[in-house]
N, C-alpha and C positions, 0 to 999 in steps of 0.2 A: 226656594226648593222645599217641597213637602217632605216630611219625614214619616211617611206611612210605611206599612209593612212591605208593599210592593217595591218602593224605592230602595229600602235597605236590603232586600233580598236580591235586587237587580245588581247591586254593587257590593260584592263580598269584601273588598278592601275597606269600603266605608263602614260596613257592618262590623268588621273586625276592629276598626279604629274606635267606633262608638262603644263597643264592648270593653276594650282596653281602658278607655277614658272613664267609663262607668265603674270599672273595678278600682281604678285609682281613686276616684271620688269616694267610693265606699270605704276603702282602706284609710283615707285621710279622715273621714268621719269617725271611724273606729278608733284611730289613734287619738283624735281630739276628745272623744268621749272617755276613753281610758285615762287620759291625762287628767281630765276634769275630776273623775271619780277618785283616782288615786291621790291626787293633790289634796282634795278636801279630806280624805281619810287619813293621810299620813303626815301632812305638813302642819306642825304646831306653830312654829315661828320661823320665818325665812331667815336665812343666814348665809354667810359666804361659803359654807361647806355643810354637807349633810353629815349628821352624826350616824353612828352605826345602826341605831334603832330605826331612824327614819329610812336609811338605805334598805334595811331588811324589810321594813313595811312596804316600801315601793316595789321591791322585787316580788314579795308575796302577793301584793295587790294586782300587779300586772299578770302574774302567773294565774291567779284565780280568775281574773277578767278574761284571759285567753281561754282558760279551761271552760268557763261558763259560755263564752261565745261559741266555742267549738261544739259543746254539748247541744246548745240551742240549734245550731246549724245542722248537726247530725239528726236531731229529732225532727226538724222541718223536712229534711230530705227523706227520712223514713216515712213521714206522714204523706208526703207528695207521692212517693213510690207506691204506698198502699192504696192511694186513691186512683192511681193509674190514669186512664184516659180522661177522667173527669177533670183533674187538675190541668192536664194538657190543654183541654178545650177552654179552660178558664184563663190561661195565659195568652191565648191567641188573640 
């Protein structure tokens, strides 16, 4: 079964399923990336329990990662809106 634009638009349920699965994959990639960045930044030595400094570091790292990701997403959306129909034709 070909996954061209005509097939996806002909079956709205399939299109919605693909979109949901794509969003799940993006979320999982984001969590993996955030975990990798914050683990390297905050984890000095693994142990059975996180000390308070490491715990605070993880919380701050995750919050900054989320803030940065949201900032980038907002900036990309603004850029796309300002380009209007040009970016719409690029995604088709």
